[in-house]
C-alpha positions as CSV (number, residue, x, y, z in Angstrom):
1,F,0.0,0.1,0.5
2,H,0.9,3.5,-0.3
3,V,-0.1,6.1,2.5
4,R,-1.6,9.8,2.2
5,V,-0.9,12.1,5.3
6,D,-2.7,15.6,6.4
7,G,-2.9,16.5,9.7
8,P,-1.2,19.4,11.9
9,E,2.2,19.8,13.1
10,H,1.5,18.6,16.4
11,P,-1.6,16.6,16.3
12,I,-3.1,15.2,19.7
13,G,-3.0,11.9,18.0
14,D,-2.8,9.3,15.0
15,V,-5.5,8.1,13.0
16,I,-5.3,5.3,9.9
17,L,-8.0,5.2,7.9
18,I,-8.7,1.5,5.3
19,P,-11.0,1.6,2.6
20,G,-12.6,-1.4,1.8
21,L,-12.4,-3.9,-1.6
22,S,-11.6,-1.9,-4.7
23,S,-11.9,1.5,-3.0
24,S,-10.1,4.8,-2.9
25,P,-8.7,6.5,0.6
26,H,-11.0,9.2,-1.8
27,V,-14.1,7.1,0.4
28,W,-12.7,9.3,3.6
29,D,-12.1,12.4,2.1
30,R,-15.2,13.9,4.8
31,I,-14.1,12.3,7.8
32,T,-10.4,13.6,6.7
33,D,-11.3,16.9,6.3
34,S,-12.9,17.0,10.0
35,L,-10.6,15.3,11.8
36,K,-7.1,17.1,10.1
37,D,-6.8,20.3,12.3
38,R,-6.9,18.1,15.3
39,Y,-5.2,14.5,14.3
40,R,-2.9,13.3,11.6
41,V,-4.5,11.2,9.2
42,H,-3.4,8.3,7.0
43,R,-5.0,7.2,4.5
44,I,-4.4,3.8,2.6
45,H,-4.1,3.0,-0.4
46,V,-4.2,-0.6,-1.3
47,Q,-1.9,-1.4,-4.4
48,G,-4.2,-2.8,-7.1
49,F,-7.0,-1.0,-5.9
50,A,-8.0,2.1,-7.6
51,G,-6.0,3.2,-10.2
52,A,-2.9,2.0,-7.8
53,E,-0.4,-0.3,-9.7
54,P,-0.8,-4.1,-8.1
55,M,2.9,-4.4,-7.0
56,D,3.6,-7.4,-4.6
57,N,-0.7,-7.5,-4.7
58,A,-0.1,-9.1,-7.9
59,T,-0.5,-12.3,-6.9
60,G,-1.6,-14.0,-3.6
61,P,-3.5,-12.9,-0.4
62,V,-4.2,-9.1,0.3
63,A,-5.6,-8.4,3.4
64,A,-3.3,-10.2,5.7
65,P,0.0,-9.3,3.9
66,V,-1.5,-5.1,4.0
67,A,-2.2,-6.1,8.0
68,E,1.2,-6.9,8.5
69,D,3.2,-4.2,6.4
70,L,0.5,-1.8,8.6
71,A,2.4,-3.4,11.7
72,R,5.3,-2.4,10.3
73,Y,4.7,1.0,8.8
74,I,3.3,1.8,12.4
75,A,6.4,0.7,13.9
76,E,8.7,2.2,11.6
77,Q,6.6,5.6,11.8
78,G,6.8,5.5,15.2
79,L,3.0,5.9,15.7
80,N,2.3,5.6,19.4
81,K,-1.2,3.3,19.4
82,P,-3.4,5.4,16.7
83,A,-6.9,4.6,16.3
84,V,-7.6,2.2,13.2
85,I,-10.8,3.3,11.1
86,G,-11.7,0.1,8.6
87,H,-14.4,-0.4,6.0
88,S,-15.3,-3.4,5.0
89,M,-12.4,-5.1,3.5
90,G,-10.5,-2.8,5.5
91,G,-12.3,-3.6,8.4
92,T,-11.2,-7.3,8.1
93,I,-7.5,-5.5,7.7
94,G,-8.1,-3.8,11.1
95,M,-9.4,-6.7,12.8
96,M,-6.1,-8.6,11.4
97,L,-4.2,-6.4,13.0
98,A,-5.6,-5.4,16.0
99,A,-5.7,-9.1,16.7
100,R,-2.1,-10.2,15.6
101,H,-0.4,-7.4,16.8
102,P,-2.2,-6.0,19.9
103,D,0.4,-3.5,21.2
104,S,0.2,-1.6,17.5
105,V,-3.8,-0.3,17.8
106,G,-4.8,1.8,20.8
107,R,-8.5,1.9,19.6
108,L,-10.5,0.1,16.7
109,M,-13.4,0.3,14.6
110,V,-14.9,-2.1,12.2
111,V,-17.6,-0.3,9.5
112,D,-20.1,-2.9,8.5
113,M,-17.8,-6.1,8.6
114,I,-18.3,-9.4,10.3
115,P,-15.3,-11.6,11.0
116,F,-16.4,-14.5,8.9
117,M,-17.6,-13.0,5.8
118,G,-17.6,-16.9,5.0
119,A,-20.8,-17.4,6.9
120,M,-23.0,-15.1,4.5
121,F,-21.7,-18.1,1.9
122,G,-22.1,-21.3,3.7
123,G,-24.6,-20.8,6.2
124,P,-24.9,-21.7,9.5
125,G,-22.4,-24.3,10.7
126,A,-19.8,-22.4,7.9
127,T,-16.3,-23.0,8.8
128,A,-13.5,-21.7,6.3
129,A,-12.7,-25.3,5.1
130,S,-16.9,-25.9,3.8
131,V,-16.6,-22.4,2.2
132,T,-13.5,-22.8,0.0
133,P,-15.2,-24.8,-2.6
134,I,-17.7,-21.9,-2.7
135,A,-14.9,-19.1,-2.7
136,D,-12.6,-21.0,-5.6
137,Q,-15.9,-21.1,-7.7
138,T,-16.7,-17.0,-7.0
139,Y,-12.8,-16.6,-7.7
140,A,-13.3,-18.8,-10.8
141,R,-15.9,-16.7,-12.2
142,M,-14.2,-13.4,-11.7
143,T,-11.6,-14.0,-12.8
144,A,-12.4,-16.2,-16.4
145,G,-15.6,-14.4,-18.2
146,P,-15.4,-11.7,-20.3
147,E,-14.1,-8.2,-19.1
148,A,-17.3,-6.1,-20.0
149,D,-19.2,-8.6,-17.8
150,Y,-17.1,-8.3,-14.9
151,R,-16.6,-4.8,-14.6
152,A,-20.9,-4.9,-15.4
153,Q,-21.1,-7.2,-12.3
154,A,-18.5,-4.9,-10.2
155,A,-20.2,-1.6,-10.7
156,A,-23.7,-3.2,-9.7
157,A,-22.6,-4.4,-6.8
158,V,-20.9,-1.2,-5.7
159,T,-24.3,0.9,-6.9
160,G,-26.3,-1.7,-4.5
161,M,-23.9,-0.9,-1.9
162,I,-25.0,3.0,-1.8
163,N,-28.4,4.6,-1.7
164,T,-27.4,8.1,-2.4
165,E,-27.2,8.1,-5.8
166,A,-25.3,11.3,-5.9
167,E,-22.5,9.5,-3.9
168,R,-21.8,6.5,-6.2
169,A,-19.5,8.2,-8.9
170,G,-16.3,8.1,-7.0
171,P,-16.6,4.4,-5.7
172,L,-17.7,3.5,-9.3
173,R,-15.1,5.4,-10.8
174,D,-12.6,3.6,-8.1
175,A,-14.0,0.0,-8.9
176,A,-13.6,0.0,-12.5
177,R,-9.6,1.6,-12.5
178,S,-9.1,-1.9,-10.0
179,D,-7.2,-4.5,-11.3
180,R,-9.5,-7.5,-11.6
181,A,-6.7,-9.8,-10.5
182,V,-6.2,-8.1,-7.1
183,S,-10.0,-7.5,-6.4
184,S,-10.9,-11.0,-7.3
185,A,-8.0,-12.7,-5.2
186,A,-9.0,-10.4,-2.2
187,F,-12.1,-11.3,-2.4
188,R,-11.8,-14.8,-2.3
189,E,-9.3,-14.8,0.6
190,L,-11.9,-12.4,2.8
191,I,-14.6,-15.6,1.8
192,V,-12.4,-18.3,3.5
193,T,-11.2,-16.0,6.3
194,D,-12.1,-16.7,9.7
195,L,-11.3,-14.2,12.5
196,T,-13.5,-15.0,15.0
197,P,-10.9,-17.3,17.2
198,E,-8.8,-14.2,17.0
199,L,-10.8,-11.5,18.3
200,S,-9.9,-12.3,21.6
201,H,-6.6,-11.5,21.3
202,I,-7.9,-7.6,20.6
203,T,-7.0,-5.7,23.3
204,A,-7.9,-2.3,21.4
205,P,-11.4,-0.7,22.6
206,T,-13.5,-1.9,19.7
207,T,-16.9,-0.4,17.8
208,V,-18.4,-2.1,15.0
209,L,-20.6,0.5,12.8
210,Y,-23.1,-1.9,10.6
211,V,-26.1,-1.8,8.5
212,K,-29.4,-4.0,7.6
213,F,-28.5,-6.5,5.3
214,N,-29.7,-5.8,1.7
215,D,-32.1,-8.7,1.9
216,P,-36.4,-7.7,2.7
217,R,-36.1,-11.4,4.6
218,M,-33.9,-9.5,7.5
219,T,-35.3,-7.7,10.2
220,D,-33.1,-5.1,12.1
221,A,-33.4,-7.8,15.2
222,M,-31.9,-11.0,13.3
223,V,-28.8,-8.2,11.8
224,D,-28.3,-7.3,15.5
225,G,-28.4,-11.3,16.5
226,I,-25.9,-12.0,14.0
227,Y,-23.5,-9.2,14.6
228,S,-23.6,-10.4,18.4
229,V,-23.3,-13.5,17.4
230,S,-20.4,-12.8,15.3
231,F,-18.4,-10.8,17.6
232,R,-19.0,-13.0,20.5
233,N,-15.4,-13.8,21.2
234,L,-14.8,-9.6,21.5
235,P,-17.4,-8.9,24.6
236,G,-16.4,-5.6,24.9
237,A,-16.8,-4.6,21.7
238,T,-19.5,-1.9,21.7
239,L,-21.8,-2.7,18.0
240,K,-24.3,0.3,16.6
241,R,-26.8,-0.4,13.9
242,I,-26.9,2.7,11.6
243,D,-30.0,3.2,9.8
244,D,-31.0,4.1,6.7
245,S,-27.7,3.4,5.4
246,A,-26.3,0.9,2.9
247,H,-22.8,-0.4,2.9
248,F,-20.6,3.0,2.4
249,I,-22.2,4.5,5.8
250,M,-19.6,7.1,5.3
251,L,-21.5,8.6,2.2
252,D,-24.7,7.7,2.9
253,Q,-25.0,9.2,6.6
254,P,-22.1,11.2,7.0
255,A,-23.2,13.7,9.8
256,R,-23.7,10.5,11.8
257,F,-20.8,8.7,10.7
258,E,-18.8,11.9,11.8
259,A,-20.3,12.0,15.2
260,E,-20.1,8.1,15.7
261,V,-16.3,8.7,15.0
262,N,-15.9,11.9,17.6
263,A,-17.3,10.1,19.7
264,F,-14.7,6.9,19.2
265,L,-12.3,8.7,18.7
266,D,-12.6,10.9,22.3
């Protein structure tokens, strides 16, 4: 990854912002503007996403290596327990970082991500092993079909993740400029990665923001229950459902998101 840093000469702390799959640091523009007078803000741009050259992400997994490099970045930059905020796949990376390098993270916010996305594909009782065939089939479809079909499906997915039509242009552009192989490999990795057993290693105060699933059969109570069970190994986590928003909470509910971030940092 590479990093864009904004902030004052003498910040009160550091905040690391990690975007999701095929996203760019620009999804964090609004919250960066609200924080950069007080905090030093580090916006991560994952190689292979949103026009960045794939480089080391051209083959193999993406999330886990980024988490390891983030731990190295924090140490090399001398950051003192920064706050880490990750959206979607960025939330997975944040959980990996906080669980595997607990001394590196001061506090963690996960934005609309569960620790085992494979459960959404394999149902109750799913394991990383049981969803691997599904992940492999999904990866094959994403990499083997016509380019036009892949791009159309990616655009449709992004459109469904943002309720506010005026906010879709940037993420759609990011997805269109993301490397197909990197995005496909990262998506497969997310399906087979189960961080549930590792949550107990997280020592940083953790807040999880989430929205109701885009499925009319799901009630608020059902979604609340899924998140409660998903984070059962991190009983101190604060779980908050954000209503009237799709997956990109920072775009659909920017004022509420800013309030939640300020409360989280304070």
